[in-house]
C-alpha positions, 0 to 999 in steps of 0.5 A, spaced: 703 316 252 701 322 252 703 326 260 697 328 263 701 334 265 704 336 259 698 337 256 692 340 256 685 339 251 682 346 249 674 345 249 674 345 241 678 339 242 685 342 240 691 341 244 695 348 247 701 350 250 700 348 258 701 355 263 707 351 266 711 353 260 708 359 258 711 362 265 718 359 263 717 362 256 716 369 259 721 369 265 726 367 259 724 374 255 724 378 262 731 375 264 733 376 257 732 384 257 734 385 266 741 383 262 741 387 257 739 393 262 744 390 266 749 390 261 747 398 259 748 400 267 755 397 268 757 401 261 754 408 263 757 406 271 764 405 269 763 411 264 761 416 270 766 413 274 772 414 270 770 421 267 768 423 274 776 420 276 779 424 272 775 430 273 778 430 281 785 428 279 785 435 276 782 438 282 787 434 287 794 436 289 800 432 284 802 428 289 795 425 292 792 424 284 799 420 284 798 417 290 804 419 294 803 419 302 804 427 306 810 426 309 812 430 316 814 437 313 821 440 315 819 447 315 817 451 323 810 450 325 807 458 325 806 459 332 799 463 334 799 469 337 797 470 345 790 469 347 791 473 354 795 479 354 800 479 360 797 481 367 801 488 366 798 489 359 791 491 357 786 489 352 786 493 344 783 498 344 783 501 351 788 507 353 791 507 360 789 510 365 792 516 367 792 522 372 787 527 369 782 522 367 782 519 375 781 526 377 775 526 372 772 520 375 773 522 382 772 529 382 765 529 384 765 522 389 771 525 393 769 533 393 768 536 399 761 536 398 760 529 398 766 527 403 766 534 408 772 539 407 778 534 409 780 528 404 786 524 401 786 520 396 791 516 393 791 511 386 796 506 384 797 502 378 799 496 382 803 492 376 808 499 375 808 502 382 807 509 379 802 513 382 796 515 377 793 520 382 794 523 389 790 529 394 793 529 400 796 522 400 801 523 405 797 528 410 795 523 417 787 522 418 784 517 423 784 510 419 778 507 422 778 500 421 782 501 415 788 500 421 786 492 421 790 493 414 797 495 418 796 490 424 795 484 418 801 486 414 804 486 421 802 479 424 803 476 417 809 479 416 813 478 423 809 471 425 808 468 419 801 465 416 801 458 419 802 461 427 798 458 431 796 460 438 795 454 444 790 455 450 792 450 455 790 447 462 796 445 467 796 443 473 796 448 479 800 448 485 797 444 489 793 437 488 786 437 486 787 444 482 788 446 474 789 452 471 786 455 464 792 458 461 789 464 455 794 463 450 791 469 447 787 465 441 782 470 439 777 465 436 776 460 441 769 459 442 765 455 448 761 449 444 762 447 437 760 452 432 755 451 426 758 447 421 758 453 416 762 457 419 769 458 417 774 457 419 772 452 425 775 454 431 778 451 437 773 450 443 773 449 451 768 443 449 774 440 445 779 442 451 775 439 457 774 433 453 782 432 453 782 434 461 777 430 462 780 424 460 787 426 463 783 426 470 779 420 470 786 416 468 789 419 474 783 417 479 781 424 479 773 426 480 774 433 482 778 439 482 778 446 483 779 451 477 784 458 476 785 462 470 791 465 468 791 471 464 798 473 464 800 473 457 797 480 456 798 486 461 794 493 462 788 495 461 782 491 457 780 498 453 784 502 449 786 510 449 779 513 446 775 507 447 768 510 451 764 505 454 759 505 449 763 501 445 763 495 449 755 495 451 754 497 443 757 491 442 763 493 437 769 489 442 770 487 448 775 488 454 782 484 451 784 478 455 789 473 453 782 469 454 775 470 452 770 465 448 766 467 443 770 474 442 765 476 447 759 476 444 753 473 448 746 470 447 740 474 450 741 470 456 748 473 457 751 466 455 757 465 450 753 465 443 757 459 439 756 462 432 760 467 428 756 474 429 758 480 426 750 483 427 750 481 435 750 488 437 748 486 444 752 488 450 758 484 450 762 480 457 765 486 461 770 480 464 771 475 457 776 471 462 772 469 468 766 468 463 771 463 460 773 460 465 765 459 468 764 456 461 769 451 462 768 449 468 760 448 465 764 443 460 768 439 465 762 438 470 758 436 464 764 430 463 764 428 469 768 432 473 766 436 479 769 443 479 768 445 487 767 453 488 767 459 482 773 459 478 779 464 481 784 467 477 791 464 479 797 464 475 799 458 473 806 455 476 813 455 472 814 449 470 806 445 470 805 439 467 801 440 461 794 436 462 791 438 455 791 444 449 787 446 444 791 450 437 787 456 434 787 455 426 792 458 422 793 466 423 792 465 414 785 464 416 784 468 422 786 474 418 781 473 413 777 471 418 778 479 421 778 483 415 772 481 412 767 482 418 772 488 421 773 483 428 776 488 433 777 483 439 781 480 433 785 485 431 787 487 438 789 480 440 794 479 434 796 487 435 798 483 442 801 477 438 805 482 434 808 485 441 809 479 444 814 477 438 817 484 437 819 483 444 815 489 447 809 489 452 803 486 451 799 492 452 796 497 448 802 502 447 806 496 445 802 492 441 801 500 437 808 500 437 810 493 434 805 493 429 808 501 426 815 499 427 814 492 424 811 496 417 816 502 418 821 495 416 817 494 410 818 500 408 811 504 410 811 510 414 805 515 416 802 510 421 801 512 429 797 508 433 794 507 440 790 500 438 791 495 433 783 495 431 782 503 428 777 504 434 781 510 437 779 517 434 786 517 436 789 513 431 793 516 424 794 513 418 796 517 411 793 514 405 799 513 401 801 508 408 794 504 406 796 504 399 803 501 401 801 496 405 796 493 400 802 494 394 806 489 399 800 484 399 800 483 392 808 483 391 810 477 388 816 477 393 811 477 399 807 471 398 806 470 406 801 477 405 797 475 400 791 473 406 791 481 407 788 481 399 784 474 400 781 477 406 779 483 404 770 484 403 768 484 395 764 488 393 756 486 393 759 479 395 761 478 402 763 482 409 762 490 410 760 490 402 755 486 403 748 488 400 746 488 408 751 493 410 747 500 410 753 505 408 758 501 405 753 495 402 751 500 396 756 498 391 755 501 384 755 495 378 761 496 375 764 494 382 761 488 383 766 482 383 772 486 381 773 491 388 775 488 394 776 493 400 777 494 407 771 499 410 773 504 416 768 509 420 768 513 426 763 518 428 765 523 422 770 519 419 769 514 413 775 511 409 776 505 403 782 502 402 783 496 397 783 494 390 779 495 383 780 491 377 779 497 371 775 496 365 782 497 361 785 491 365 789 494 369 790 493 378 789 499 381 790 500 388 787 506 392 785 509 398 780 514 401 779 517 407 775 523 409 776 525 416 771 531 417 764 528 416 758 531 418 755 525 422 748 527 419 752 525 412 756 518 414 752 513 411 752 518 405 759 518 405 760 511 405 755 509 399 760 515 396 767 511 398 763 506 395 762 510 389 770 511 388 771 503 387 766 503 382 769 509 378 775 505 378 772 499 376 768 502 370 775 506 369 779 507 362 780 514 365 784 517 359 
């Protein structure tokens, strides 16, 4: 029997090969062809691989061609050249600063047409200590607020950067009486200042909270308050200080007890903010104002205070109920220098006097500051106050540069806050852009000049450091002692131009 699935008749009746067998036959032909093509491709690939391997083996180092693993070199490794030059060096291709170069760079800025007929200048390399340029550098000038450099160096050297000042509350001579004792903390505030203020000072609010807690524990709900300012002696205003310094907002009478540096709001209350732009009249009696503010803080905490506070010395060996302490001296110095704070400067000078065993008066403070600096080798300082507000102060440009050099010395780390507290050209303090005169720093000075400013009615001074274009760090001081009052702002701009010229200096 014929399999009907394997045999199909054509229309003519002749049998023909089935479709399945045709497909199988064609498939056999295709498989055979693919096999031949695969064999040929494999042969070509092998030939190419062998040829490529031979070529590569001729290109590779011998040991790799022989499959030898690399070994650790027994020879010394070549060291790279330094990426940064030493601090005392300078970038390649730039020459060192010379006296002739600095003289040429500063001639117009420090000449009589700019700064008046009497000017002193000194520029020194901090890396080598060599004087690069000097003119009338050992002549004495009214230093104005550059005096604060002398006060800062003396305070940090004698007291140490971690020194703090304490305000305390003691039990009075009679039961139910308290004495608020000033410790000469020039940063003490009444209430808490804004969080952005730095450093954050001690406050009477904190002192009152601690005092009230002690009183409640003892069952005391009402007191009489006295205040003690005996840490300092003498008048509150220095020789040469006119009353307008107080009414014009530059300073308050100096006392060992005060809050907010005597700055007041429009309502006559302590400002509780670090606002160097507040030129309202300051407190005429800062100690009495501070005591009144403390009484108010006690009342807010449930302690009744009978009568107004009265000045009274605390008894010897009295029990201390509560204390608050200032920020460390390093931070206080930075605060004082950045905003040229006169009250802080005068308090620091008094603290130097106390530490030196001198009377805590203007005279004793001035002598203590100059004497401490003299022990450090700095001569050419004669003072009557610690802030430079008095036109009777005298300092030489050479002395200012010496003070800066000491603060930059690797051997005097305790003095470093003098440098870090200096205003930065174009950015901070009295060198910030908002300042009418000194704020006009030239572009080369931005961020690379730090300096203390100073001005009185006919005096303009500037002393600090400049990082020159050739890589040298320069200390400089420029002092103009006879500037016409009408030209004072222009003279201040010219002084900042000195810093810019030094920063831009190749100065061959």
